[in-house]
C-alpha positions in Angstrom: 28.8 -34.3 -22.2 31.3 -31.7 -23.3 33.7 -30.4 -20.6 33.3 -26.7 -19.9 36.3 -24.4 -20.3 37.9 -22.8 -17.3 38.7 -19.8 -19.5 35.0 -19.0 -20.0 34.2 -19.5 -16.3 36.9 -17.2 -15.0 37.2 -14.5 -17.6 33.7 -14.1 -18.9 31.3 -12.8 -16.2 27.6 -13.5 -16.6 24.8 -11.0 -16.9 23.6 -9.9 -13.4 20.0 -10.8 -14.2 21.0 -14.2 -15.6 23.9 -15.7 -13.7 23.7 -18.8 -15.8 23.4 -21.4 -13.1 26.1 -22.6 -10.7 29.7 -22.5 -11.7 31.7 -25.6 -12.2 35.3 -26.5 -12.4 36.2 -28.1 -15.7 34.1 -31.2 -15.1 30.5 -30.3 -15.6 28.3 -31.3 -12.7 25.1 -30.2 -14.3 22.4 -32.7 -15.2 23.4 -34.9 -18.0 20.9 -33.7 -20.6 20.8 -35.3 -23.9 23.5 -33.4 -25.6 23.4 -35.4 -28.9 19.8 -34.6 -29.4 20.1 -30.9 -28.7 23.2 -30.4 -30.7 21.5 -31.5 -33.8 18.7 -29.1 -33.5 18.6 -26.3 -36.2 17.8 -22.8 -35.2 14.3 -22.5 -36.7 11.0 -20.7 -36.1 8.9 -22.2 -33.4 6.3 -23.3 -35.9 8.7 -26.1 -36.8 9.4 -27.2 -33.3 7.9 -30.6 -32.7 7.0 -32.2 -29.4 9.6 -34.9 -29.9 12.4 -32.4 -30.6 11.5 -30.3 -27.6 11.4 -33.4 -25.3 14.9 -34.4 -26.1 16.0 -32.7 -22.9 15.1 -35.0 -20.0 12.7 -33.7 -17.4 13.8 -32.7 -13.9 14.6 -35.7 -11.6 12.6 -33.9 -8.9 10.2 -31.0 -9.0 11.5 -27.6 -7.5 10.5 -26.7 -4.0 6.8 -26.1 -3.7 5.9 -27.7 -7.1 3.3 -30.4 -7.3 3.2 -32.1 -10.6 -0.3 -33.5 -10.1 -1.7 -30.0 -9.6 0.0 -28.2 -12.5 0.0 -31.0 -15.1 -3.3 -29.9 -16.6 -2.1 -26.3 -16.8 1.1 -27.3 -18.4 -0.8 -29.3 -21.0 -3.1 -26.3 -21.7 0.0 -24.1 -22.1 1.5 -26.6 -24.6 -1.8 -26.7 -26.5 -1.8 -22.9 -26.9 1.8 -23.0 -28.1 1.0 -25.7 -30.7 -1.9 -23.5 -31.8 0.7 -20.7 -32.2 -1.3 -18.5 -29.8 1.8 -17.1 -28.1 0.1 -14.2 -26.5 -2.5 -16.4 -24.8 0.3 -18.8 -23.7 2.2 -16.0 -22.2 -0.8 -14.8 -20.3 -1.3 -18.3 -18.9 2.3 -18.5 -17.8 2.0 -15.0 -16.2 -0.9 -16.2 -14.1 1.2 -18.9 -12.4 4.9 -18.3 -13.1 6.0 -20.3 -10.0 4.7 -23.5 -11.5 4.6 -23.0 -15.3 6.1 -24.3 -17.4 6.9 -27.6 -15.8 8.0 -29.8 -18.7 11.0 -29.5 -21.1 8.7 -29.5 -24.1 6.6 -26.6 -22.8 9.4 -24.6 -21.4 11.6 -24.8 -24.5 8.7 -24.1 -26.9 7.5 -21.1 -24.9 10.9 -19.6 -24.8 11.4 -20.3 -28.5 8.2 -18.7 -29.6 8.6 -15.7 -27.3 12.1 -15.2 -28.7 11.2 -15.7 -32.3 8.4 -13.1 -32.1 10.7 -10.6 -30.3 11.6 -7.8 -32.8 12.1 -5.0 -30.2 13.5 -4.6 -26.6 9.9 -4.4 -25.3 8.9 -7.6 -27.0 11.9 -9.5 -25.7 11.1 -8.5 -22.2 8.6 -11.3 -22.1 11.3 -13.9 -22.9 13.6 -12.3 -20.4 10.9 -12.6 -17.7 10.5 -16.3 -18.5 14.3 -16.8 -18.2 14.3 -15.1 -14.8 11.4 -17.2 -13.6 13.0 -20.4 -14.6 16.3 -19.4 -13.0 14.5 -18.5 -9.7 13.0 -22.0 -9.7 16.2 -23.7 -10.6 14.6 -25.0 -13.7 16.9 -23.7 -16.4 17.8 -27.3 -17.4 14.3 -27.6 -18.8 15.5 -25.6 -21.8 17.0 -27.2 -24.9 19.8 -25.9 -27.2 17.3 -24.6 -29.8 15.3 -22.4 -27.5 18.5 -21.1 -25.8 20.0 -20.2 -29.1 16.9 -18.4 -30.2 16.8 -16.5 -26.9 20.4 -15.5 -27.2 19.9 -14.3 -30.8 16.8 -12.3 -29.8 18.6 -10.8 -26.8 21.4 -9.6 -29.1 18.9 -8.1 -31.6 17.1 -6.4 -28.7 20.4 -4.6 -27.7 20.8 -6.7 -24.6 24.2 -8.2 -25.7 25.1 -8.9 -22.0 22.2 -11.3 -21.6 23.0 -13.0 -24.9 26.6 -13.4 -23.7 25.4 -15.0 -20.5 23.0 -17.3 -22.3 25.8 -18.5 -24.6 28.2 -19.1 -21.7 25.5 -21.1 -19.9 25.0 -23.2 -23.0 28.7 -24.0 -23.3 28.9 -24.9 -19.6 25.9 -27.3 -20.1 27.6 -28.9 -23.1 25.4 -27.4 -25.7 26.8 -25.9 -28.9 24.9 -22.7 -29.9 23.7 -22.0 -33.3 26.1 -19.8 -35.2 23.5 -17.1 -35.7 23.2 -16.7 -32.0 26.9 -16.2 -31.2 27.4 -14.2 -34.4 24.8 -11.7 -33.3 26.3 -11.5 -29.8 29.9 -11.1 -31.1 28.7 -8.3 -33.4 27.1 -6.3 -30.6 29.2 -7.0 -27.5 31.3 -4.3 -26.0 34.1 -4.0 -25.3 35.4 -5.8 -28.4 37.9 -7.9 -26.3 34.8 -9.4 -24.5 33.4 -10.4 -27.9 36.6 -12.0 -28.9 36.8 -14.0 -25.8 33.3 -15.3 -26.4 34.2 -16.3 -30.0 37.3 -18.0 -28.8 35.3 -20.0 -26.3 32.9 -21.1 -29.0 35.7 -22.2 -31.3 37.4 -24.1 -28.4 34.3 -26.0 -27.6 33.7 -26.8 -31.3 37.2 -28.2 -31.6 36.8 -30.4 -28.5 33.4 -31.8 -29.5 33.1 -35.1 -31.3 32.4 -34.5 -35.0 29.3 -36.7 -35.0 27.7 -34.4 -32.3 28.3 -31.1 -34.2 25.5 -29.8 -36.3 26.6 -27.9 -39.4 24.4 -25.0 -38.2 26.8 -24.6 -35.2 30.0 -24.2 -37.3 31.2 -20.6 -37.9 30.6 -19.2 -41.3 32.0 -16.1 -43.1 29.5 -13.9 -41.4 30.6 -15.1 -37.9 34.3 -14.6 -38.8 33.5 -11.1 -40.2 31.9 -10.2 -36.8 35.0 -11.4 -34.9 37.4 -9.7 -37.3 35.5 -6.5 -36.9 35.9 -6.8 -33.1 39.7 -7.3 -33.7 39.7 -4.1 -35.7 37.8 -2.2 -33.0 40.3 -3.5 -30.4 43.3 -2.8 -32.7 44.6 -6.4 -32.2 46.5 -7.1 -35.4 47.9 -10.4 -34.1 44.5 -11.9 -33.3 43.2 -10.5 -36.6 45.8 -12.4 -38.5 45.1 -15.6 -36.6 41.3 -15.4 -37.2 41.9 -14.6 -40.9 44.1 -17.6 -41.3 41.6 -19.8 -39.4 38.8 -19.1 -41.9 40.1 -21.7 -44.2 40.1 -24.3 -41.4 36.4 -23.8 -41.0 35.7 -23.6 -44.7 34.7 -19.9 -44.4 35.8 -18.1 -47.6 36.5 -14.4 -47.4 34.0 -12.2 -49.1 33.8 -8.4 -49.9 32.7 -7.6 -46.3 35.8 -9.5 -45.0 38.1 -7.2 -47.0 36.1 -4.2 -45.9 37.0 -5.1 -42.4 40.7 -5.6 -43.6 40.6 -1.9 -44.7 39.3 -1.0 -41.2 42.0 -3.0 -39.5 44.8 -1.5 -41.7 43.5 2.0 -41.0 43.4 1.3 -37.3 47.0 0.0 -37.5 48.1 3.1 -39.3 49.1 1.2 -42.5 48.1 3.7 -45.1 50.0 1.9 -47.9 48.2 -1.4 -47.2 44.8 0.4 -47.2 45.6 1.5 -50.8 46.3 -2.1 -51.8 43.2 -3.9 -50.4 41.0 -3.1 -53.4 43.5 -4.5 -55.8 43.8 -7.6 -53.6 40.0 -8.0 -53.7 39.8 -7.8 -57.4 42.8 -10.2 -57.8 40.9 -12.7 -55.6 37.9 -12.6 -57.9 35.7 -10.6 -55.5 33.6 -7.7 -56.6 33.6 -4.7 -54.2 30.5 -3.2 -52.9 29.4 0.3 -52.1 30.7 -0.1 -48.5 34.2 -0.9 -49.8 34.5 2.6 -51.3 33.0 4.1 -48.2 35.6 2.3 -46.1 38.4 3.5 -48.3 37.3 7.1 -48.1 36.8 6.9 -44.4 40.3 5.4 -44.0 42.0 8.2 -45.8 39.9 10.8 -44.0 41.1 9.1 -40.8 44.7 9.6 -42.0 43.9 13.3 -42.6 44.7 12.6 -46.3 41.9 14.7 -47.7 43.4 15.0 -51.2 43.4 11.2 -51.7 39.8 10.9 -50.4 38.9 13.7 -52.9 40.5 11.9 -55.8 38.7 8.6 -54.9 35.3 10.4 -54.8 36.0 12.3 -58.0 37.0 9.1 -59.8 33.7 7.5 -58.6 31.8 10.5 -59.9 33.5 10.1 -63.3 32.6 6.4 -63.2 36.1 5.3 -63.7 37.0 1.6 -63.4 40.7 2.1 -62.9 40.6 3.4 -59.3 43.3 0.9 -58.5 45.7 3.0 -60.5 45.5 6.0 -58.3 45.5 3.8 -55.2 48.6 2.1 -56.4 50.3 5.5 -56.7 49.4 6.2 -53.0 50.7 2.8 -52.0 54.1 3.5 -53.8 54.4 6.7 -51.9 54.0 4.9 -48.6 56.4 2.0 -49.4 59.4 3.9 -48.0 57.7 4.7 -44.7 59.9 3.0 -42.0 59.2 2.0 -38.4 56.2 -0.3 -38.9 55.2 -2.0 -35.6 55.7 -5.7 -35.4 52.0 -6.3 -34.9 50.9 -4.2 -37.8 53.5 -6.0 -40.0 51.3 -9.2 -39.7 48.8 -7.6 -42.0 51.2 -7.5 -45.0 50.6 -11.1 -46.1 46.8 -10.7 -46.0 46.9 -7.7 -48.4 50.0 -8.6 -50.5 49.0 -12.3 -51.1 48.0 -13.2 -54.6 46.9 -16.3 -56.4 49.7 -18.5 -57.9 50.4 -17.6 -61.6 48.9 -14.2 -61.4 51.0 -11.2 -62.3 51.3 -8.4 -59.9 51.9 -5.7 -62.6 48.6 -6.2 -64.3 46.1 -3.5 -63.2 42.7 -5.0 -62.3 39.7 -3.0 -63.3 36.4 -2.7 -61.5 33.6 -4.9 -62.9 31.3 -1.8 -63.0 31.1 1.8 -62.1 30.4 2.7 -58.5 29.0 6.3 -58.3 29.3 7.8 -54.8 26.3 7.6 -52.5 25.3 9.7 -49.6 27.5 7.8 -47.1 30.6 8.4 -49.2 29.8 12.1 -49.6 29.0 12.5 -45.9 32.3 10.8 -44.9 34.2 13.3 -47.1 32.2 16.1 -45.4 33.4 14.9 -42.0 37.0 15.1 -43.3 36.4 18.7 -44.3 34.8 19.4 -40.9 37.7 17.9 -39.0 40.1 20.1 -41.1 38.0 23.2 -40.4 36.9 23.6 -44.1 33.4 24.7 -43.4 32.7 26.2 -46.8 33.7 22.9 -48.5 31.2 21.1 -46.2 28.4 23.4 -47.4 29.6 23.1 -51.0 29.4 19.3 -50.9 25.9 19.5 -49.4 24.7 21.8 -52.3 26.4 19.5 -54.9 24.7 16.4 -53.4 21.3 18.1 -53.7 21.9 18.9 -57.3 23.3 15.5 -58.1 20.3 13.8 -56.4 18.1 14.8 -59.3 19.9 12.3 -61.6 21.5 9.9 -59.0 19.0 9.2 -56.2 21.7 7.5 -54.1 23.4 10.9 -53.6 20.4 12.4 -52.0 21.4 13.9 -48.6 20.0 12.1 -45.6 19.7 12.9 -41.8 23.4 12.1 -41.3 24.5 14.4 -44.1 22.5 17.4 -42.8 23.6 16.7 -39.2 27.2 16.7 -40.3 26.8 20.1 -42.0 25.1 21.5 -39.0 27.8 20.2 -36.7 30.5 21.8 -38.9 28.8 25.2 -38.8 28.2 24.9 -35.1 31.8 24.1 -34.5 32.7 27.2 -36.5 30.3 29.3 -34.5 28.1 30.2 -37.5 24.8 29.6 -35.8 22.8 31.5 -38.4 23.9 29.2 -41.2 23.5 26.2 -39.0 19.9 27.1 -38.3 19.3 27.7 -42.0 20.5 24.2 -42.8 18.1 22.9 -40.2 15.2 24.7 -41.9 16.4 23.4 -45.3 15.9 19.8 -44.2 12.1 20.1 -44.1 12.1 21.7 -47.6 14.2 18.8 -48.9 11.8 16.2 -47.5 14.2 15.1 -44.8 12.5 16.1 -41.5 15.0 17.0 -38.8 15.4 14.4 -36.1 16.4 14.7 -32.4 20.1 14.4 -33.2 20.1 17.5 -35.4 18.2 19.5 -32.8 20.6 18.4 -30.1 23.6 19.6 -32.1 22.0 23.0 -32.7 21.0 23.3 -29.1 24.6 22.6 -28.0 25.8 25.3 -30.3 23.4 27.9 -28.8 24.4 26.8 -25.3 28.1 27.0 -26.0 27.6 30.6 -27.2 25.7 31.4 -24.0 22.5 32.0 -26.1 20.3 30.1 -23.6 17.2 32.1 -24.7 17.5 30.9 -28.3 18.2 27.4 -27.0 14.9 27.4 -25.1 13.0 28.7 -28.1 14.5 25.9 -30.3 13.6 23.4 -27.6 10.0 24.5 -27.6 9.9 24.4 -31.4 11.4 20.9 -31.3 8.7 19.6 -28.9 5.7 21.6 -30.0 6.0 22.2 -33.7 8.2 19.3 -34.8 6.6 16.8 -32.4 10.0 15.3 -31.5 10.3 14.0 -28.0 13.5 15.1 -26.2 15.9 12.6 -24.8 18.4 12.5 -21.9 21.1 14.0 -24.2 18.7 16.9 -25.0 18.2 17.8 -21.3 21.9 17.3 -20.5 22.7 19.8 -23.2 20.3 22.4 -21.8 21.4 21.8 -18.3 25.0 22.4 -19.4 23.9 25.6 -21.0 22.5 26.7 -17.7 25.7 25.9 -16.0 27.6 28.0 -18.5 25.3 31.0 -17.7 25.5 30.4 -13.9 21.8 29.5 -13.8 21.7 26.6 -11.2 17.9 27.1 -10.8 17.4 26.6 -14.6 19.5 23.4 -14.5 17.4 22.1 -11.7 14.2 22.9 -13.5 15.3 21.0 -16.6 16.4 18.1 -14.4 13.0 17.9 -12.8 11.2 18.3 -16.1 13.2 15.5 -17.6 12.1 13.2 -14.8 8.5 14.3 -15.1 8.5 13.2 -18.7 9.6 9.7 -17.5 13.2 10.1 -18.9 15.7 8.4 -16.6 18.7 10.7 -15.7 22.1 9.5 -16.8 25.4 9.7 -15.0 26.1 12.9 -17.0 22.7 14.3 -15.9 23.6 14.0 -12.2 27.2 15.2 -12.7 26.0 18.3 -14.7 23.5 19.2 -11.9 26.2 18.8 -9.3 28.4 21.1 -11.4 25.7 23.7 -11.4 25.5 23.8 -7.7 29.3 23.4 -7.1 30.1 26.4 -9.4 27.5 28.5 -7.7 29.0 28.0 -4.3 26.4 25.4 -3.0 28.5 22.3 -2.3 26.0 20.9 0.2 23.3 20.9 -2.4 25.7 19.3 -4.8 26.3 16.6 -2.1 22.6 15.9 -1.9 22.5 15.4 -5.6 25.4 13.0 -5.3 23.6 11.0 -2.6 20.5 10.8 -4.8 22.8 9.5 -7.6 24.2 6.8 -5.3 20.6 5.7 -4.5 19.7 5.5 -8.2 20.2 1.9 -9.4 20.2 2.9 -13.0 23.4 4.8 -12.9 26.9 4.2 -11.6 28.8 6.8 -9.7 31.9 7.5 -11.7 35.1 9.5 -11.1 33.7 12.6 -12.7 30.9 12.7 -10.0 33.4 12.4 -7.2 35.6 15.0 -8.7 32.7 17.4 -9.0 32.0 16.9 -5.3 35.6 17.6 -4.4 35.6 20.7 -6.7 32.5 22.1 -4.9 34.1 22.0 -1.5 37.5 23.2 -2.7 36.0 26.3 -4.3 35.0 27.5 -0.9 38.4 26.5 0.7 36.8 23.6 2.6 39.9 21.5 2.2 39.3 19.1 5.1 35.8 18.2 3.8 37.2 17.7 0.3 39.9 15.4 1.7 37.3 13.4 3.5 35.5 13.0 0.1 38.7 11.8 -1.5 39.2 9.2 1.3 35.6 7.9 0.7 36.4 7.9 -3.0 39.4 5.7 -2.4 37.4 3.4 -0.1 34.9 2.9 -3.0 37.7 1.7 -5.3 37.9 5.0 -7.3 41.4 6.3 -7.5 42.0 10.1 -7.7 43.2 11.5 -11.0 44.7 14.8 -12.2 41.4 16.6 -11.9 41.0 15.5 -8.3 44.4 16.7 -7.3 43.9 19.9 -9.4 40.8 20.7 -7.4 42.6 20.0 -4.1 45.4 22.3 -5.2 43.0 25.2 -5.8 41.3 24.5 -2.5 44.6 24.6 -0.7 45.4 27.9 -2.4 42.1 29.4 -1.4 42.4 28.1 2.2 46.0 29.4 2.3 47.4 26.1 3.7 50.8 25.8 2.2 51.8 22.8 4.3 49.0 20.8 2.6 50.5 21.7 -0.8 53.7 20.0 0.1 51.9 16.8 1.1 49.8 17.0 -2.1 52.9 17.5 -4.3 54.5 14.4 -2.8 51.4 12.4 -3.5 51.2 13.7 -7.1 54.8 12.7 -7.7 54.1 9.2 -6.5 50.8 8.6 -8.2 50.2 10.7 -11.4 53.3 12.7 -12.2 53.1 11.6 -15.9 49.5 12.7 -16.2 49.9 16.0 -14.3 48.9 19.0 -16.4 49.6 22.7 -16.5 46.6 23.6 -14.3 47.6 21.2 -11.4 51.3 22.0 -11.5 50.6 25.8 -11.8 48.3 25.8 -8.8 50.9 23.9 -6.7 53.7 26.3 -7.8 51.5 29.3 -6.9 51.0 28.0 -3.4 54.7 27.2 -2.9 55.9 30.6 -4.2 53.4 32.5 -2.0 54.6 30.5 1.0 58.3 31.0 0.2 58.8 27.3 -0.4 61.3 28.0 -3.2 62.9 24.6 -3.4 59.6 22.9 -4.0 58.6 25.7 -6.4 61.7 25.0 -8.4 61.0 21.3 -8.5 57.5 22.0 -9.8 58.5 24.5 -12.5 61.3 22.1 -13.6 58.6 19.4 -14.0 56.5 21.8 -16.0 59.4 22.6 -18.3 60.2 18.9 -18.8 56.6 18.5 -20.0 57.0 21.3 -22.5 54.8 23.7 -20.4 56.2 27.2 -20.1 55.7 28.5 -16.5 54.5 32.1 -16.2 57.7 33.8 -15.1 56.1 37.2 -15.3 53.5 36.2 -12.7 56.1 34.6 -10.4 58.4 37.6 -10.7 55.7 39.9 -9.7 54.7 37.7 -6.8 58.3 37.5 -5.5 58.8 41.3 -5.7 55.5 42.0 -3.9 55.8 39.3 -1.2 59.4 38.4 -0.6 61.7 41.2 -1.8 62.5 42.2 1.8 63.2 38.6 2.9 66.5 37.9 4.7 67.3 41.6 5.1 67.2 41.8 8.9 70.6 42.9 10.4 69.6 41.9 13.9 69.1 38.1 13.4 70.9 35.8 15.7 73.5 33.5 14.5 71.2 30.5 15.1 68.5 32.1 13.0 71.0 32.8 10.3 72.1 29.2 10.3 68.5 28.0 10.0 67.7 30.2 7.1 70.8 29.5 5.1 69.3 26.7 3.0 66.1 28.8 2.4 68.3 31.7 1.4 70.2 29.7 -1.2 66.9 28.3 -2.5 65.5 31.9 -2.8 68.6 33.0 -4.7 68.3 30.1 -7.0 64.6 30.9 -7.6 65.6 34.6 -8.3 68.2 33.3 -10.7 65.5 31.3 -12.6 63.3 34.4 -12.7 66.1 36.5 -14.0 66.1 38.8 -11.0 69.4 40.1 -9.5 70.8 37.4 -7.3 74.0 36.0 -5.8 73.3 32.4 -6.9 75.1 32.9 -10.3 78.0 34.5 -8.5 78.4 31.8 -5.9 78.5 29.1 -8.6 81.0 30.9 -10.9 82.9 33.0 -8.3 82.4 36.2 -10.3 80.8 38.1 -7.4 81.6 38.0 -3.7 79.9 35.3 -1.7 77.0 36.3 0.5 77.7 36.5 4.2 77.2 33.1 5.8 77.3 31.1 2.5 79.3 28.0 2.3 82.2 28.5 -0.1 82.1 24.8 -1.0 
């Protein structure tokens, strides 16, 4: 029995629907199943599962509560017979008729899970395997399953977009002493988010493999190049150069040779690390290593330079591909030489140098490697270049590339524009506000044999909503549903609801929300927050609060900080500061800390309620919690309140903070406010001496504020002794 790792128990939390059995502390207290038999099982289709293989896991020492082996033995045998006959549907129906008793033997349980998992090619199909797992867990009978069936289930869960369940299954296997098949943990690592979680899972698998006796390790459990590529991609997504270098060096330890996809990931990692010069050298390193690049290699190169905002280099690469040149390394070498003198490379990013700069012994570095064949650009490469043009605001170039692709597709089918290409062109035109041309591109898609999909319609709908053309958005929505036969999704309805918010149509937003639910589409967190925004901006905070309460009751969504902030915003708009403060306190009790948006709403509410004392308290809290993140809107609102209330010392503190952040305060506005509200301050000739003493500090602060505004003042004179001191001022 392999000892489970404390690392996996403490840092990797299981899926809520599959806790993975009881936790243990470094000495596994689970039943001592036959690890040797299960470790040697290969991940194979259930047709090849034999009764002897499935029975390698020992049966339960005692039946679960309420089970009577004498009563369900016949049903279990019937279930096993159906499975051997490959009638998985009938076997599942028999299991569903009595899930509290079936299956009751290791052979039947393992085979049923294996066949259900092997036939799962969609999330709906995998739901049957998930139900079996939940049933076995509820009965405490998970130890009926062997390594083969668990590996198949984990792989199927990952393919069905339930990477969290796959993650939990794999952790359970490791705790039970099973080594999962590499295809199972590779699929999970490739799909898990965040990438740091995927890396922890891969590290846990490698650690258990290193601890296991060699004679118990099946070759199908060892990581291969595909597994390392998935882990390296997770490193690139996380921007972890150090871990990337460690895994790249570990590939030789596990006899996993780098392939073209590995170097494609190296391009991705170098781009993420900001190493433009290294990106330009990767292709040359690939060719020097005897590897032929693939189409994805050139797509990765173009995408990297687009990410660096180096559109000219991306254009040169695409043009060289169009000319079918084989010396693309020549132009990339020139780019690398331009970047050699760039200083200040971070220590972590410097770890990538040896990966790219390494060469085989005896090979010269001056010889220019040539491509084994020409690589004409495909639709992905062109689309990536179009995205670069879009980010640079070169809309005409985006349209020009689309036209060129359509012409080139007559001779090079790989250049034919696809959904992504057309959607990129529509997005660029929408961002430029050219809705007429964007709509024309949508109409062109049908003529080009590329029917528009939901994403293209959503982009166009968003454009109409942003331009407050909600009528045209409704017409396009009807066309999408009725004429094109495309079912709207939650993003579609969120876009339309946001358009209603922009046009102050809270009733329209509510109508779209109700229509979405009537179609069976589950609202997302954004759906609830957008509906709250509609009511908050229309002066109906109590209705927004009801939406918030319904959101809290919906188990499918999580109440995030944006929802809390929208609730605070709704109350603050009406000056209901006390109610807003109560919401903030509840927010803190739920573990959600206020941010700049929260404090900004409170500042506006304080200004509307004319409660300057609250502004001082809020300013102190902002200084303690989020001064670095404070923006112009928050600081400006606080400064307004302080100036109106004649808190000039605090106002000077706030405007000084604004200037430190590079934000120019509106002196014209504050000068006008001072003249209109405070120009006659401190002019009374009948004030008592005690009152004059009390207002001395305020008077000096007012003069300092006038000095900052450029108004006539005595502050400059008191500092430099050019003008007489004000009466009552301290000469020191």
